[in-house]
C-alpha positions in Angstrom: 119.4 93.1 121.1 119.9 95.3 124.2 117.1 97.5 125.5 118.8 100.7 124.3 118.8 99.3 120.7 115.2 98.1 121.0 114.1 101.5 122.3 116.1 103.2 119.4 114.1 101.1 116.9 110.9 102.0 118.7 111.8 105.7 118.3 112.8 105.3 114.7 109.7 103.5 113.8 107.4 105.9 115.6 109.0 109.0 114.0 108.8 107.5 110.5 105.3 106.2 110.9 104.2 109.4 112.7 105.5 111.5 109.8 107.8 113.3 112.2 111.1 114.3 110.5 112.1 116.3 113.6 110.9 116.1 117.2 111.9 117.1 120.7 111.9 114.8 123.7 108.3 115.4 124.6 107.1 114.6 121.0 109.2 111.4 121.1 107.8 110.5 124.5 104.2 111.0 123.3 104.9 108.9 120.1 106.5 106.0 121.9 105.4 106.0 125.6 109.0 105.6 126.6 110.4 107.4 129.7 112.9 110.2 129.6 115.8 107.9 130.6 114.9 105.3 128.0 114.8 108.0 125.3 118.1 109.6 126.5 119.8 106.2 126.4 118.3 105.2 123.0 119.0 108.4 121.0 122.8 108.0 121.1 122.3 104.5 119.6 120.5 106.1 116.6 123.2 108.7 116.3 126.0 106.0 116.3 124.1 104.2 113.5 124.0 107.6 111.6 120.2 107.4 111.4 119.5 110.7 113.2 121.2 113.9 114.1 120.6 115.7 117.4 120.8 119.3 118.3 122.3 119.6 121.8 120.4 121.3 124.6 122.3 123.4 127.1 119.5 123.1 129.7 119.2 119.3 129.8 116.2 119.4 132.2 114.6 116.2 131.0 116.4 115.3 127.8 120.0 115.3 126.8 119.1 117.0 123.4 117.0 119.8 122.1 115.6 117.9 119.2 116.2 114.8 117.0 116.1 115.0 113.2 115.7 111.9 111.0 118.4 111.6 108.4 117.8 110.1 104.9 119.6 107.0 106.2 117.0 106.6 108.9 114.2 106.5 106.4 116.2 104.0 104.3 116.9 101.8 107.4 113.2 101.8 108.2 112.2 100.8 104.6 114.9 98.1 104.4 114.0 96.6 107.8 110.5 97.4 109.0 108.5 97.3 105.8 109.8 93.7 105.1 108.6 92.6 108.5 105.1 94.2 108.1 104.6 92.8 104.5 104.5 89.2 105.6 
């Protein structure tokens, strides 16, 4: 698993467990302790997997998006993968 995919899973897990359906880059940074570049590189991975949807940001000062919204598929992916790991 490459680092972008690993960071994408960290973001997904943090958003679900933190009860954050939507969050901007600062919220994600606080939830995950990832840096701006790590977040910017990981979010497209979540989008390609169709687990989140982003709202673009025209300013792009720190982050390449305005906010990230978890899709129902993101919650399902979390429940299918992370809950099994934690239940052992």
